[in-house]
C-alpha positions in Angstrom: -16.7 -2.9 20.9 -17.5 -0.4 18.1 -20.2 -2.7 16.8 -21.8 -2.9 20.2 -21.8 0.9 20.5 -23.3 1.3 17.1 -26.0 -1.2 18.0 -26.8 0.8 21.1 -26.9 4.1 19.2 -29.2 2.5 16.6 -31.5 1.3 19.3 -31.5 4.7 21.0 -32.2 6.6 17.7 -35.0 4.1 17.0 -36.6 4.9 20.3 -36.8 8.6 19.3 -38.1 7.8 15.8 -34.8 8.7 14.1 -34.0 5.5 12.4 -31.6 5.6 9.4 -29.7 8.8 10.5 -26.1 8.8 9.4 -23.7 9.3 12.3 -20.1 8.7 13.2 -18.5 6.7 16.0 -14.9 7.9 16.5 -12.0 7.7 19.0 -11.5 10.9 21.0 -8.0 12.4 20.4 -7.7 13.0 24.2 -8.1 9.7 26.2 -9.6 11.7 29.1 -12.7 12.2 27.0 -13.3 8.5 26.9 -12.7 5.6 24.5 -15.4 6.4 21.9 -17.5 9.4 20.9 -20.5 9.8 18.6 -22.2 12.7 17.0 -25.5 10.9 16.7 -27.4 13.5 18.7 -26.3 16.4 16.5 -26.9 14.3 13.3 -30.5 13.6 14.3 -31.4 16.9 16.1 -32.7 18.7 13.0 -34.9 15.9 11.9 -36.3 15.6 15.4 -36.7 19.4 15.8 -34.9 19.4 19.1 -31.8 20.9 20.7 -28.8 18.5 20.1 -28.0 18.4 23.9 -31.5 17.5 24.7 -31.4 14.7 22.1 -28.0 13.6 23.5 -29.5 13.3 27.1 -32.3 11.1 25.8 -29.9 8.9 23.7 -27.6 8.5 26.8 -30.4 7.0 28.8 -31.1 4.3 26.3 -27.4 3.7 25.5 -26.5 3.2 29.1 -29.1 0.5 29.5 -28.1 -1.2 26.2 -24.4 -1.2 27.0 -24.8 -2.1 30.6 -21.7 -3.5 32.3 -19.6 -3.0 29.1 -19.1 0.7 29.9 -18.4 2.8 33.0 -19.6 6.1 31.6 -21.9 7.4 28.8 -22.0 11.2 29.0 -22.9 14.3 27.1 -20.1 16.7 26.1 -19.9 20.1 24.3 -22.8 20.9 21.9 -24.1 17.3 21.9 -21.3 14.8 21.6 -21.7 11.6 23.5 -18.6 10.2 25.1 -18.3 6.5 26.0 -15.8 5.0 28.4 -15.3 1.2 28.2 -15.3 -0.8 31.5 -12.2 -2.1 33.2 -13.3 -5.7 32.7 -13.8 -5.3 28.9 -10.3 -3.7 28.5 -8.8 -6.5 30.6 -10.5 -9.2 28.5 -9.3 -7.6 25.2 -5.7 -7.3 26.6 -5.8 -11.0 27.4 -7.1 -11.7 23.9 -4.2 -9.9 22.4 -1.8 -12.0 24.4 -3.5 -15.2 23.6 -3.9 -14.5 19.8 -0.4 -13.2 19.4 0.3 -13.2 15.6 -3.4 -13.5 14.9 -4.3 -10.4 17.0 -6.1 -7.9 14.7 -6.2 -10.4 11.8 -9.7 -11.2 10.6 -10.5 -14.8 9.5 -13.3 -15.3 7.0 -15.0 -18.5 5.8 -15.7 -17.1 2.4 -12.7 -15.1 1.4 -13.0 -12.6 -1.5 -10.2 -12.8 -4.0 -8.5 -9.4 -4.5 -5.7 -8.9 -7.2 -3.5 -5.9 -6.7 -1.0 -4.6 -9.2 1.9 -2.4 -8.0 5.5 -1.5 -8.3 5.6 -2.0 -12.1 9.3 -1.4 -12.9 10.3 -1.6 -16.6 13.0 -4.1 -17.7 16.0 -2.4 -19.4 15.8 0.5 -16.9 17.0 0.5 -13.3 14.3 0.4 -10.6 14.1 4.0 -9.2 12.6 5.6 -6.2 9.2 6.1 -7.9 8.8 2.3 -8.2 10.0 2.2 -4.5 7.0 4.4 -3.6 4.6 2.1 -5.5 6.1 -1.0 -4.0 6.0 0.2 -0.4 2.4 1.4 -0.6 1.2 -1.5 -2.6 2.8 -4.1 -0.3 1.2 -2.4 2.8 -2.2 -2.3 1.2 -1.9 -5.9 0.1 -1.1 -7.0 3.7 -3.9 -4.9 5.1 -6.4 -6.4 2.6 -5.2 -9.9 3.5 -5.7 -9.0 7.2 -9.3 -8.2 6.5 -9.8 -11.8 5.5 -9.4 -11.6 1.8 -7.2 -13.8 -0.4 -4.7 -11.5 -2.0 -3.0 -12.1 -5.4 -0.1 -9.8 -6.1 1.0 -8.9 -9.6 3.4 -6.4 -11.3 3.4 -5.2 -14.9 6.5 -4.1 -16.8 7.2 -2.8 -20.3 9.5 -5.2 -22.0 9.0 -3.7 -25.5 8.9 -0.1 -26.4 11.1 2.9 -27.0 13.0 2.5 -23.7 14.0 -1.1 -24.6 15.1 0.0 -28.1 17.3 2.8 -26.6 19.1 0.4 -24.3 19.6 -2.3 -26.9 20.7 0.3 -29.5 23.4 1.5 -27.2 24.5 -2.0 -26.4 24.6 -2.9 -30.1 26.6 0.2 -30.9 29.3 -1.2 -28.5 29.2 -4.5 -30.3 27.6 -6.3 -27.3 26.6 -9.9 -27.9 25.8 -10.5 -24.2 24.8 -8.5 -21.1 26.7 -8.7 -17.8 24.5 -6.9 -15.2 21.7 -4.5 -14.5 24.1 -1.5 -14.2 25.3 -2.1 -17.7 21.7 -2.0 -18.9 21.0 1.2 -17.0 24.0 3.0 -18.4 23.1 1.8 -21.9 19.6 3.2 -21.5 20.9 6.6 -20.5 23.3 6.6 -23.4 20.5 5.6 -25.9 18.1 8.1 -24.4 20.6 10.9 -24.8 21.5 10.0 -28.4 17.8 9.7 -29.2 17.2 13.4 -28.3 20.5 14.8 -29.5 21.3 12.9 -32.7 18.7 12.7 -35.5 20.4 9.7 -37.1 20.4 7.8 -33.8 16.8 8.7 -33.3 15.9 7.2 -36.7 17.9 4.0 -35.9 16.3 3.6 -32.5 12.8 4.0 -33.9 13.5 1.4 -36.5 15.0 -0.9 -33.9 11.9 -0.4 -31.7 9.7 -1.6 -34.6 12.1 -4.5 -35.3 12.1 -5.7 -31.6 8.3 -5.6 -31.6 8.1 -7.7 -34.8 10.7 -10.2 -33.6 8.9 -10.7 -30.2 5.6 -11.1 -31.9 7.0 -13.7 -34.3 8.4 -15.5 -31.3 5.0 -15.4 -29.6 3.4 -16.8 -32.7 6.1 -19.5 -33.0 7.3 -18.2 -36.4 10.7 -19.1 -37.7 13.4 -16.4 -37.2 16.4 -15.7 -39.3 19.9 -15.6 -37.7 19.9 -11.8 -37.1 16.5 -11.9 -35.5 17.5 -14.8 -33.3 20.5 -12.8 -32.1 18.4 -9.8 -31.3 15.8 -11.9 -29.5 18.6 -13.6 -27.4 19.9 -10.2 -26.4 16.4 -8.9 -25.6 15.7 -12.0 -23.5 19.0 -11.7 -21.6 18.4 -8.1 -20.9 14.9 -8.8 -19.5 16.2 -11.7 -17.4 18.9 -9.6 -15.8 16.6 -6.7 -15.2 14.0 -9.0 -13.5 16.7 -10.7 -11.4 17.8 -7.3 -10.1 14.2 -6.3 -9.5 13.8 -9.5 -7.6 16.7 -8.7 -5.3 15.2 -5.3 -4.5 11.7 -6.9 -4.0 13.3 -9.4 -1.5 14.9 -6.5 0.5 11.4 -4.9 0.7 9.7 -8.1 1.7 7.7 -8.4 -1.5 7.0 -11.3 -3.8 4.6 -11.4 -6.7 2.3 -14.2 -7.8 2.2 -13.0 -11.4 4.6 -10.9 -13.5 3.0 -9.6 -16.7 4.8 -7.9 -19.6 3.8 -5.6 -22.5 4.7 -8.5 -24.8 2.0 -10.6 -23.1 -0.7 -8.0 -23.6 -0.2 -6.1 -26.8 -1.7 -8.6 -29.2 -4.6 -9.3 -26.9 -5.2 -5.6 -26.4 -5.2 -4.9 -30.2 -7.7 -7.8 -30.7 -10.2 -6.4 -28.2 -9.8 -2.8 -29.3 -10.3 -3.8 -32.9 -13.4 -5.7 -32.0 -14.6 -2.7 -30.0 -14.1 -0.6 -33.1 -16.4 -2.8 -35.1 -19.0 -2.6 -32.3 -18.8 1.2 -32.1 -17.1 1.4 -28.8 -14.0 3.1 -30.5 -13.8 5.2 -33.6 -11.4 6.2 -36.2 -10.0 9.8 -36.2 -7.3 10.8 -38.7 -6.4 7.1 -39.1 -6.0 6.5 -35.3 -8.3 4.4 -33.2 -9.6 6.5 -30.3 -12.1 6.4 -27.4 -14.4 9.5 -27.0 -14.3 9.9 -23.2 -16.4 13.1 -23.4 -19.6 11.0 -23.5 -18.8 10.0 -19.9 -17.4 13.4 -18.8 -13.8 12.4 -19.6 -11.3 13.1 -22.4 -10.5 11.5 -25.7 -7.7 8.9 -25.6 -5.8 7.4 -28.5 -5.5 3.6 -28.2 -3.8 2.8 -31.6 -2.0 5.4 -33.6 -2.5 6.1 -37.3 0.7 4.0 -37.9 -1.0 1.1 -36.2 1.2 1.3 -33.1 -0.7 0.2 -30.0 -0.3 2.6 -27.1 -0.4 2.0 -23.3 -4.3 2.1 -23.1 -4.5 -0.8 -25.5 -1.9 -2.8 -23.5 -4.0 -2.0 -20.3 -7.1 -3.4 -22.0 -5.1 -6.5 -23.0 -3.8 -6.8 -19.4 -7.3 -6.7 -18.0 -8.4 -9.6 -20.2 -5.2 -11.5 -19.5 -5.7 -11.2 -15.7 -9.2 -12.5 -16.1 -7.9 -15.5 -18.1 -5.2 -16.3 -15.5 -7.0 -16.1 -12.2 -10.5 -15.7 -10.8 -11.0 -12.5 -8.8 -13.7 -10.5 -7.1 -11.8 -7.2 -7.2 -8.8 -5.8 -9.2 -6.8 -2.9 -7.8 -4.2 -1.1 -9.9 -1.8 1.2 -8.0 0.1 3.8 -10.1 1.4 7.3 -9.9 -1.3 10.1 -9.6 -0.4 11.4 -13.0 -2.2 8.4 -14.5 -5.6 9.1 -12.9 -7.1 10.5 -16.1 -5.6 7.7 -18.2 -7.2 5.0 -16.1 -10.6 6.7 -15.9 -10.8 6.5 -19.7 -9.4 3.0 -19.9 -11.9 1.7 -17.3 -14.7 3.7 -19.1 -13.8 2.0 -22.4 -13.6 -1.4 -20.7 -17.2 -0.8 -19.3 -18.4 -0.7 -22.9 -16.4 -3.8 -23.8 -16.8 -6.0 -20.7 -18.9 -4.3 -18.0 -18.5 -7.1 -15.4 -14.7 -7.0 -15.7 -14.6 -3.2 -15.6 -16.7 -3.1 -12.5 -14.1 -5.2 -10.6 -11.4 -2.7 -11.4 -10.3 0.2 -9.2 -7.4 2.6 -9.8 -5.5 3.8 -6.7 -3.1 6.7 -7.2 0.0 7.5 -5.2 2.2 10.6 -5.2 5.8 11.1 -6.0 8.8 10.3 -3.7 11.1 13.2 -3.8 14.4 13.6 -2.0 15.4 16.9 -0.4 17.3 17.7 -3.6 14.1 17.7 -5.6 12.5 15.7 -8.3 14.7 13.2 -10.1 14.4 12.0 -13.7 15.7 8.9 -15.4 16.6 10.2 -18.9 19.9 12.0 -18.4 21.3 9.7 -15.7 20.4 11.8 -12.6 17.9 9.1 -11.5 18.1 8.0 -7.9 17.8 4.2 -7.9 16.0 2.3 -5.3 19.2 0.3 -4.7 21.2 3.5 -4.1 18.7 5.0 -1.7 18.5 1.7 0.3 22.3 1.5 0.4 22.7 5.1 1.5 20.2 4.8 4.3 21.7 1.5 5.4 25.1 3.1 5.6 23.7 5.9 7.8 21.9 3.3 10.0 25.3 1.5 10.5 26.5 4.5 12.5 24.3 3.3 15.3 23.9 -0.4 14.4 27.1 -2.3 13.8 25.2 -5.5 12.8 24.7 -5.2 9.0 21.4 -7.1 9.2 20.0 -4.8 11.9 21.2 -1.8 9.9 19.5 -3.0 6.8 16.2 -3.7 8.8 16.4 -0.2 10.3 17.0 1.4 6.9 14.1 -0.5 5.3 11.9 0.5 8.3 13.0 4.2 8.0 12.2 4.3 4.2 8.9 2.6 4.5 7.6 4.6 7.4 8.4 7.9 5.7 6.3 6.8 2.8 3.5 5.3 4.7 3.0 7.9 7.4 0.8 10.1 5.2 -2.0 9.4 2.7 -0.8 7.7 -0.5 -2.1 10.4 -2.8 0.3 13.1 -1.7 4.0 13.6 -2.6 6.6 12.5 -0.1 9.6 14.6 0.7 12.2 12.1 2.0 14.6 13.5 4.6 17.3 10.9 5.3 18.3 12.3 8.7 14.7 12.6 9.9 13.9 9.1 8.7 16.4 7.5 11.1 15.5 9.6 14.2 14.7 7.8 17.4 12.9 10.8 18.8 9.5 9.9 17.3 7.6 9.9 14.0 10.0 7.4 12.3 10.3 3.7 11.5 13.2 3.2 13.9 11.2 4.9 16.7 8.6 2.2 16.3 11.1 -0.6 16.0 13.0 0.5 19.1 9.8 0.6 21.2 9.2 -3.1 20.2 12.8 -4.0 21.0 12.4 -2.4 24.5 9.3 -4.4 25.2 10.8 -7.6 24.1 13.9 -6.9 26.3 11.7 -6.5 29.4 9.8 -9.7 28.7 13.1 -11.6 28.1 14.1 -10.9 31.7 10.8 -12.3 33.1 11.4 -15.8 34.5 7.7 -16.6 35.0 4.2 -15.0 34.6 4.9 -12.7 37.5 3.1 -12.2 40.8 -0.2 -10.5 41.6 -3.5 -11.6 40.1 -5.6 -8.5 40.4 -5.9 -5.9 37.6 -5.1 -2.4 38.7 -8.4 -0.5 39.5 -7.8 2.1 36.8 -6.6 1.0 33.3 -3.3 2.2 31.9 -3.7 4.6 29.0 -1.7 2.2 26.8 -4.4 -0.5 27.3 -7.0 1.8 25.9 -4.9 2.3 22.8 -4.0 -1.4 22.4 -7.6 -2.5 22.2 -8.2 -0.2 19.3 -5.8 -2.2 17.1 -8.3 -4.5 15.3 -10.6 -1.6 14.4 -7.6 0.5 13.2 -6.5 -2.4 10.9 -10.1 -2.8 9.6 -10.3 0.9 8.8 -6.9 1.0 7.1 -7.9 -2.0 5.1 -11.4 -0.8 4.0 -10.1 2.7 3.1 -6.9 1.3 1.5 -5.1 3.8 3.7 -2.0 2.4 5.5 -1.3 5.9 7.1 -4.1 5.2 9.6 -2.1 2.2 10.9 1.3 4.1 10.8 -0.1 7.0 12.7 -1.7 4.7 15.3 1.5 2.8 15.9 3.4 6.1 16.4 0.9 7.1 19.1 1.0 3.6 20.6 4.9 3.7 20.7 4.7 7.1 22.5 2.3 5.7 25.1 4.5 2.6 25.6 7.5 4.9 26.2 5.5 6.8 28.9 4.4 3.5 30.5 8.0 2.2 30.3 9.3 5.3 32.0 6.7 5.6 34.8 5.8 2.0 35.6 8.0 -0.8 37.1 7.0 -4.0 35.3 9.2 -6.7 36.8 9.1 -7.1 40.6 6.1 -4.8 41.0 2.9 -5.8 43.0 1.0 -5.9 39.7 3.8 -7.7 37.7 1.6 -10.4 36.3 -0.9 -7.9 34.8 1.8 -5.5 33.7 3.5 -8.4 31.9 0.3 -9.1 30.1 0.1 -5.4 29.0 3.7 -5.6 27.8 3.0 -8.8 25.9 -0.2 -7.2 24.4 1.8 -4.2 23.3 4.5 -6.3 21.8 2.0 -8.4 19.8 0.2 -5.2 18.7 3.4 -3.4 17.6 4.9 -6.5 15.9 1.7 -7.3 14.0 1.2 -3.6 13.0 4.8 -3.3 11.7 4.5 -6.5 9.8 1.2 -5.3 8.2 3.1 -2.2 7.0 5.9 -4.4 5.7 8.4 -2.9 8.2 11.0 -5.3 9.6 11.0 -6.1 13.4 14.7 -6.4 14.4 15.5 -8.4 17.6 18.0 -5.7 18.8 19.0 -2.1 18.0 
């Protein structure tokens, strides 16, 4: 419907000689003001040299004719806004469409599907997955699903550091204990904390860990080049491989709980050599330069900052690995767009990396976009991972699940409610800001929570489960229910959330929709009423909308609560 309204506005502006004026078409916050509103009159008044209300009156005349029976009202409000109310028949038709399309309601189908690769989560093997990675996973999964709903083919990937100081710290601690094998992820997490503490507190340990870091890198590189390894190197490689395997198995368990699966998993060890190769070639071409023995990129020429890619000791840093990863992705899969989701603290880093890549491979760089997200903080404050006070993703999920079991005896339902509670608290606001996670508030059934949305859907399903047939009464009520006017917005909400990479638009819409459903549920008798058939269709349309919306956010939809 928005497209029809925009077409009518364009026609009306053209009739006044105001083609090309930028204007907005929005949904009024108050449904009594109509279904849509536009500021086209105020946007064009200055260029036309007229009073905005006078322009609005002229636009209304043309718009009424263009929209004809699709609307019941086109009127001027305030200083020159134009409010549009959609007709009863249009609303009824779209409600029926929601019922018929069910799982496809709000999902766009394209003949030519763009291929979008999105990187998110990015936990590092040899460290436990913490709540920061949980933030990235939840936001990344929701954005992935929304992009897919827009008609794109989405390829998911995650990138982890399997070589580097953190790996050396964990393996050093394990070797100090004489470990020849690794039992589980908790053992690795404890070893990392022990190694990290020793690294800061003990100069001898620091020197040993630095040496081990270099050794691990050399052994992994030899393995990648199919070089022969001596017995000690083989033992170190076996321990490294086992640690990475166990870490990834644990990550996979958490990913499964969160409803995420990745098409590609990349590691530092896959990208370092490739990155060094391209940075070295870039040095020869003048893209990079030497400074005190290090290879750097002068970002100032593009209004950015200088970034070191390879140190004076020939150690490749993260920017080099990111360059290697960009080329590796291009080798592995054809894409039209590449999205990288990381914490907001890496905004400056990726601006320089993409700027350098523009000089190396402009076509590849132009496909890349960095999306930042904020931090996830508990009410206790920021948590770190060095000294062991990290809050792991597993711990948070288990804690919230335990709280959810106070109201939901079924362990599966409790887990679904907990995942919904965590995800909603993350997705309810724009990804760029920090999230203060309040466990008690996250499980509230009083509104603005994941369980509130889940329970609204459970209620609707319960009513529909009691219906023995399609109900009686063929006529639509003369006046639409407010919930209908919200339901029909769903496809446009999904489209906006997808195009802006902003899942909070969908989360906020579903909260308002759930509130309107609860009002409808409290004030209207569905089964056995004279309008039962139509009210059933409204309930089915709501259920389809809420179910699809929750699934697009990655929030589970329990059958009971």
